Phi, psi and omega in degrees: 000322179302326179294321179293321178296316179297318178299315180300317179298321179293316179299319176298316181298323179278354181076027181291127178249347178214144183223093185261139174235123179251125178291129177257332181194139176207138180219145169287138178290148186291334184261356182209107181290354178258021182222129178239134173248133183207167178239133172225157179253134184253135181234095172281125187231153163247109189065243178249008183262126177298135177273319172225168179298139175303150181219157182269151177225147170250124183236144173247130176242142175230144179263125177226127179052039177081002179247140175269121184240144175291133181238001179171145180213129174235129183249140178263065176220155181273105179299330180293330178280319187255344184044054181295319182229126174262120180276131180296145177289140178295145181247130174258019182091177182290153173289167180302319181293318178297318180297318179297317179297318179298320179294321180292326181283340184283000000 
């Protein structure tokens, strides 16, 4: 979920008003009729103007309880150039000084 929140914040920051994805190819996997592998092209736009260059994605969908759910997504874009998703830094908990300050404030 943090990645989706970060993506939404980035789209807002770029002024994206439309986010189109066009399917280029999709197939049911041969060993599982409840799994689709596909390629789509993504177009983030402001009105009709591209905000960044369109990019390709590989997506996996799986059907569970009658619903098609995303099970994986790989994007062919440089996150370092566009900073589409900011990954949160792992937390090992508060430092000793932060913990002491929190105790004093409590």
